[in-house]
C-alpha positions in Angstrom: 6.4 -36.3 -3.0 4.6 -39.9 -3.1 0.9 -38.9 -1.9 -0.7 -41.0 0.9 -4.1 -41.2 3.0 -3.4 -40.6 5.9 -7.2 -41.4 7.8 -6.7 -44.8 6.0 -3.0 -45.7 7.4 -3.6 -43.8 10.4 -5.5 -45.9 12.5 -7.4 -42.5 15.0 -8.7 -45.3 17.1 -5.2 -46.5 18.2 -3.5 -42.8 18.4 -6.7 -41.6 20.4 -6.2 -44.1 22.9 -2.8 -43.7 22.8 -3.7 -39.7 23.5 -5.8 -40.5 26.4 -3.1 -42.3 27.9 -1.0 -39.6 28.3 -3.2 -37.5 29.2 -3.3 -36.0 33.1 -6.4 -36.6 35.3 -9.1 -34.2 33.9 -7.0 -32.9 30.6 -9.2 -33.1 27.8 -8.7 -33.1 24.4 -9.8 -30.1 22.3 -9.2 -30.9 18.2 -6.1 -32.6 16.2 -4.3 -32.2 13.2 -2.7 -35.4 11.1 1.0 -33.6 10.3 4.2 -34.3 8.9 7.3 -33.3 10.6 9.3 -30.3 8.6 12.5 -32.3 8.3 10.2 -35.4 7.2 9.1 -33.7 4.3 11.9 -32.4 2.7 13.5 -36.0 3.1 10.1 -37.3 1.2 10.0 -40.0 3.9 6.9 -39.0 4.1 5.6 -42.6 4.6 6.6 -43.6 7.9 6.7 -39.9 9.4 2.3 -39.6 9.7 1.9 -37.9 13.0 -1.0 -36.1 14.9 -1.0 -33.3 16.8 -3.3 -32.9 18.9 -4.3 -29.6 21.4 -5.6 -30.4 24.6 -6.7 -27.9 27.5 -3.3 -27.9 29.1 -0.5 -28.2 26.3 0.1 -29.9 22.7 0.9 -33.4 22.4 2.9 -34.4 19.3 2.8 -38.3 18.3 4.6 -39.9 15.6 5.0 -43.9 15.7 6.5 -44.5 19.5 7.7 -41.1 19.4 5.5 -38.5 22.4 7.0 -34.7 22.5 5.0 -32.8 24.2 4.5 -28.1 24.0 2.9 -27.3 27.6 1.3 -23.2 26.8 3.3 -22.0 29.3 6.6 -22.2 27.1 5.1 -21.5 23.7 5.6 -18.0 23.2 2.7 -18.1 19.7 1.4 -20.3 17.3 0.9 -19.3 13.6 -0.2 -21.1 10.1 0.8 -20.2 7.0 1.6 -21.4 3.7 4.7 -22.8 2.2 6.5 -25.6 0.2 4.2 -28.1 0.7 0.6 -26.0 1.9 -0.3 -25.3 5.1 2.3 -25.3 7.7 1.5 -24.6 11.4 4.8 -23.4 13.1 5.5 -23.1 17.3 7.7 -20.7 18.3 8.9 -22.8 22.0 10.7 -19.7 24.1 14.1 -20.7 24.3 14.2 -22.3 21.3 13.8 -22.5 17.5 10.6 -22.4 15.8 8.6 -26.2 15.6 7.2 -26.9 11.8 4.3 -29.5 11.1 3.1 -29.4 7.6 -0.4 -30.4 7.4 -1.5 -33.1 5.9 -4.1 -31.7 2.7 -7.1 -33.7 4.3 -6.8 -31.7 7.3 -6.9 -28.4 5.6 -10.0 -27.0 6.9 -9.3 -27.8 10.1 -6.3 -25.4 10.9 -8.6 -22.7 11.5 -10.2 -23.8 14.3 -7.1 -25.6 15.7 -5.4 -22.8 15.7 -8.5 -20.7 17.6 -9.0 -23.0 20.1 -4.7 -22.8 20.7 -4.5 -19.4 20.4 -7.0 -19.6 23.2 -5.1 -21.9 25.7 -2.3 -19.5 25.3 -4.4 -16.5 26.6 -5.5 -18.6 29.3 -1.5 -19.1 30.5 0.2 -15.6 29.9 -0.5 -12.8 32.3 -1.3 -10.1 29.5 -4.1 -10.8 26.7 -2.3 -12.0 23.1 -3.2 -10.6 19.8 -4.3 -13.5 18.1 -2.2 -14.5 15.4 -4.5 -17.2 13.1 -5.5 -15.1 11.0 -2.6 -12.4 11.2 -2.8 -8.5 10.6 -0.3 -5.9 9.1 0.1 -2.1 9.4 -2.3 0.2 6.4 -1.1 0.5 3.3 1.9 -2.4 4.5 2.8 -4.8 1.6 1.2 -7.4 3.9 -1.8 -6.3 3.2 -1.8 -6.8 -0.1 0.6 -9.5 -0.8 -0.5 -13.0 -1.6 0.3 -16.0 -0.2 -0.2 -18.6 -3.3 3.3 -19.4 -4.5 5.8 -22.2 -5.2 9.0 -22.8 -3.0 11.3 -25.6 -2.6 14.1 -26.5 -0.3 17.7 -25.2 -1.2 18.8 -29.0 -1.1 16.9 -30.4 -4.2 18.3 -31.4 -7.6 16.3 -29.9 -10.6 14.6 -33.7 -11.2 13.3 -33.3 -7.9 12.2 -29.8 -8.4 10.2 -31.3 -11.6 8.6 -33.8 -9.6 7.7 -31.8 -7.4 6.3 -28.9 -10.2 4.2 -32.1 -11.3 2.1 -32.7 -8.5 2.2 -29.6 -7.4 -0.5 -27.1 -9.4 1.2 -23.4 -10.9 -1.5 -21.3 -10.3 -1.3 -17.8 -11.6 -0.1 -16.3 -9.1 3.3 -18.3 -8.9 4.1 -19.8 -13.0 6.6 -17.5 -13.1 9.0 -18.4 -11.1 10.4 -21.0 -8.1 11.9 -19.4 -4.7 14.3 -22.0 -3.2 14.5 -22.1 0.9 16.7 -23.1 3.4 15.3 -25.4 6.6 13.9 -22.7 8.6 12.0 -21.4 5.2 14.5 -18.1 4.9 14.9 -17.0 1.0 17.9 -18.2 -0.4 17.4 -17.5 -4.2 15.3 -17.5 -6.9 15.1 -19.6 -10.5 12.5 -19.0 -13.4 10.4 -22.0 -13.8 11.5 -21.5 -17.7 15.3 -22.0 -17.2 14.5 -25.6 -15.4 13.9 -26.4 -19.8 18.1 -25.8 -19.8 19.6 -27.4 -16.9 20.5 -31.1 -16.1 18.3 -33.3 -14.2 21.4 -33.7 -11.8 22.4 -29.8 -11.4 21.2 -29.0 -7.7 19.4 -25.9 -7.6 21.5 -24.0 -5.9 24.1 -23.9 -9.2 21.0 -22.9 -11.1 19.3 -20.2 -8.5 20.2 -16.7 -8.7 21.0 -14.6 -5.6 21.2 -11.3 -6.5 17.6 -11.0 -4.4 15.2 -7.9 -4.8 12.6 -8.6 -1.9 10.6 -6.3 0.2 9.7 -6.7 4.1 6.3 -7.9 4.6 5.8 -4.1 7.0 7.5 -1.9 4.8 4.9 0.4 2.7 3.2 -0.9 0.2 4.9 2.0 -2.6 8.4 0.4 -2.4 6.5 -2.4 -4.0 4.7 -0.5 -6.1 7.6 1.4 -7.7 10.0 -1.5 -8.2 7.9 -3.9 -9.9 7.4 -0.1 -11.9 10.2 0.9 -12.7 12.1 -2.2 -13.2 8.8 -4.5 -15.0 9.4 -7.4 -12.6 6.7 -9.8 -12.7 6.3 -10.5 -9.0 8.6 -9.6 -6.0 9.1 -11.7 -2.3 8.3 -10.7 0.3 9.9 -12.0 4.0 9.1 -11.4 7.4 11.7 -9.6 10.3 14.0 -13.4 10.4 14.3 -13.4 6.3 11.3 -16.1 6.1 9.5 -16.3 2.4 5.8 -15.1 3.4 3.8 -14.6 0.3 4.2 -13.0 -2.9 3.5 -9.5 -4.7 2.8 -9.5 -8.2 2.3 -7.1 -10.9 -1.5 -7.2 -11.3 -1.3 -6.6 -7.2 0.5 -3.8 -8.1 -2.3 -2.7 -10.6 -5.0 -2.8 -8.7 -3.3 -0.9 -5.8 -2.1 2.1 -8.1 -5.6 2.2 -9.8 -6.9 2.3 -6.4 -4.2 4.8 -5.3 -4.8 6.6 -8.4 -8.9 6.8 -7.6 -8.2 8.1 -4.3 -6.3 10.9 -5.3 -8.6 12.1 -7.8 -11.2 12.3 -5.2 -8.7 14.5 -3.0 -7.5 16.7 -5.9 -11.6 17.4 -6.1 -11.9 17.7 -2.2 -14.4 15.2 -1.9 -13.3 12.1 0.3 -12.6 8.6 -0.7 -15.4 6.0 -0.9 -15.2 2.4 0.1 -17.5 1.6 -2.8 -18.5 2.8 -6.4 -20.1 6.0 -7.4 -22.8 3.8 -9.0 -23.5 2.0 -6.1 -23.0 5.3 -3.6 -26.2 7.0 -2.1 -27.6 10.3 -2.0 -26.8 11.0 1.3 -23.1 9.3 1.7 -22.4 11.8 -1.8 -24.0 14.6 0.4 -22.0 13.7 3.2 -18.4 13.3 1.1 -18.6 16.6 -0.4 -20.4 18.9 1.5 -17.8 19.6 4.3 -15.0 20.8 2.0 -17.7 23.0 -0.1 -18.5 24.5 3.2 -15.0 25.0 4.5 -13.8 26.9 0.8 -17.7 29.0 1.5 -16.3 30.0 4.3 -12.3 30.9 2.6 -14.3 33.2 -0.1 -15.5 35.4 2.8 -11.9 37.1 2.5 -12.6 37.5 -1.1 -15.5 38.9 -0.6 -14.1 41.7 2.0 -11.3 42.6 -0.3 -13.8 43.7 -2.6 -15.7 45.5 -0.1 -12.3 47.7 1.1 -12.0 48.4 -2.1 -15.1 49.7 -2.9 -14.1 53.2 -3.8 -12.0 52.8 -6.3 -14.9 50.2 -7.9 -17.1 53.2 -7.3 -14.4 55.6 -9.6 -14.1 53.2 -11.7 -16.3 50.5 -12.5 -15.3 49.4 -15.6 -13.2 47.1 -13.5 -15.6 44.6 -12.4 -15.7 43.3 -16.0 -12.1 42.4 -15.6 -12.7 40.7 -12.1 -13.7 36.9 -13.3 -11.1 37.2 -15.7 -7.6 37.5 -13.6 -9.1 35.9 -10.3 -9.8 33.1 -12.4 -6.7 32.9 -14.1 -5.0 32.6 -11.5 -6.2 29.9 -10.2 -6.6 27.9 -12.5 -2.7 28.6 -12.9 -2.0 27.2 -9.4 -4.2 24.6 -10.7 -1.9 23.4 -12.9 0.9 23.4 -11.1 -0.2 21.7 -7.9 -1.5 18.7 -10.4 1.7 18.9 -11.7 3.6 18.6 -9.0 1.3 16.2 -6.6 1.9 13.9 -9.6 5.6 14.2 -9.2 5.8 13.6 -5.8 3.2 10.3 -5.9 5.6 8.5 -8.2 8.8 9.5 -6.9 10.0 11.9 -10.0 10.7 15.3 -7.3 11.7 15.2 -3.5 11.4 17.6 -1.2 14.9 18.3 -1.1 14.0 19.4 -4.6 11.7 22.3 -4.0 14.3 25.4 -4.7 15.2 24.0 -8.5 12.1 23.9 -9.2 10.7 27.1 -7.8 13.2 28.9 -10.2 11.5 26.8 -12.7 7.7 27.7 -11.9 8.5 30.5 -12.1 10.3 31.6 -15.5 7.1 29.1 -16.5 4.6 31.3 -14.6 6.4 34.7 -16.3 6.1 33.6 -19.9 2.8 32.6 -19.3 1.8 35.3 -17.3 3.3 38.3 -20.2 1.4 35.9 -23.1 -2.1 36.5 -21.3 -0.9 39.5 -19.9 -0.9 41.1 -23.7 -4.5 39.3 -24.3 -6.4 40.8 -21.9 -4.2 43.9 -22.3 -5.7 44.2 -25.9 -9.1 43.9 -24.5 -9.0 46.4 -21.7 -7.5 49.0 -24.7 -10.6 48.3 -25.9 -12.7 48.5 -23.3 -12.0 50.3 -20.9 -9.2 52.7 -22.5 -5.3 52.4 -21.8 -5.0 52.8 -18.4 -7.6 49.9 -17.4 -5.3 47.6 -19.9 -2.5 48.2 -18.1 -3.6 48.1 -14.5 -5.2 44.3 -16.4 -2.0 43.8 -17.5 0.3 44.2 -14.2 -2.3 42.3 -12.6 -2.4 38.9 -14.7 1.5 38.8 -14.9 1.2 38.4 -11.2 -1.7 36.6 -10.3 -0.6 34.1 -12.5 3.2 34.1 -10.9 1.4 34.5 -7.1 -0.7 31.0 -8.8 1.5 29.0 -10.0 4.6 29.4 -6.8 1.3 28.3 -4.5 0.2 25.8 -6.6 4.1 24.3 -7.0 4.5 24.7 -3.7 1.5 23.5 -1.2 2.2 19.9 -2.3 5.6 20.2 -0.9 4.7 21.8 2.2 1.9 19.1 3.1 4.6 16.8 2.2 6.8 18.0 4.5 3.9 18.0 7.5 3.4 14.5 6.9 0.3 15.1 5.2 -1.0 13.9 1.6 -0.1 16.7 -0.7 -3.3 15.7 -3.0 -5.0 17.3 -0.6 -3.9 20.4 -2.4 -6.8 20.2 -4.5 -8.3 22.3 -7.3 -11.0 23.9 -5.2 -8.1 25.4 -2.5 -5.8 26.6 -4.8 -8.7 28.4 -7.1 -9.8 29.7 -3.7 -6.4 31.0 -2.6 -6.0 32.5 -5.9 -9.5 34.3 -5.8 -8.7 35.9 -2.4 -4.9 37.0 -3.6 -6.2 37.8 -7.2 -9.2 39.9 -5.4 -6.1 42.1 -3.8 -3.6 42.3 -6.1 -6.0 43.3 -8.7 -7.3 46.1 -6.7 -4.2 47.4 -4.8 -2.3 47.8 -8.6 -5.5 49.8 -9.6 -5.5 51.8 -6.5 -1.9 52.3 -7.0 -1.7 53.6 -10.1 -4.9 55.0 -11.3 -4.3 57.3 -8.0 -1.4 58.3 -9.6 -2.3 59.5 -12.6 -5.2 61.0 -11.4 -8.2 59.4 -12.2 -9.7 57.8 -8.1 
């Protein structure tokens, strides 16, 4: 493509004079851009197709040689800009017609924001309802659109390999787009993909459609970013194209983008599992008041939860008074249940986050967790029974052994099941944090321990 200086080739006083002649009375010019029509760029006829897109307080007017095309604001649905094959482009959605595309000359790139803003303001005035600004598109939180980059290289499907190589020589290949070229049709819809290294072996006279791959893997701009994260992680893609609802190529997501997302989400999950709210800054830069606010909420909640443990101990005060040695084993037993539950919860939260486990797998994992917890309970029960035998006699040793088996079983099942329950309620399973599981385990541990002690020691006449 031959590069030209529009500022020199197009006499701005001349087109301004023409524009003024075409204006209605009291119509005012707001802004203008030096542009090329889309079809002329594809044909390489940039010199013959230099034009000016003028925004007035009533309409948009495109001047190209003797040709004048006017678009009143009342017939425009929207206007926005993006990055495409030849750099920045402006697209006009005309009511009842196809989208009209103009490529912005690089010398005017810094004026696009102002042009779009002024045009949007005029569109809003002509609309019965306020219109959302589209100059800087916004996307749903955690969607692919929030992490994609618009720095990519795309070529028209009618290009030959020689045209493609010429295109690459005249466009800088950024780090984001150094692996692939994307092939699009006249409406910028994605049609194929060509690894840049493949151009080395192709004949210059071949068409790009002959060497491109049509076995496309792409993601929608509004899809959850977890989708693209899993695709790149599972298939080791270097990047994936992003399309809108019409199939138009609007950006790409690279492996580096996904790594940044994974790191941020892993950090957030760690905070949640420690019962700490997520922060927008680093721990090093976090202030004392902010750290206090992030941590105190859950801790206060857990304080009140632990009141139930204290109430259970008070309920069994007669049993404790009769066999004081039971108190020695209380922290050991309740902590073991909480620890087993925290282990199970951590494993399950991670498995659900990576997609290794689905909600429908709960029954299968319940049986597996019961088996594992039973074996752990037997091993830990045997260990604590030995201590109990020498510390308080065989009666207490049997009580602590039975309790250990039961609290490990109950804690593990709760820790494994709670992330499933939270996911079923469409909540983040990472909320099943270690402090929360430990507090729940403490309550059940106290109830189980003193219930077993009261039953067994009462049955043998020690109470």
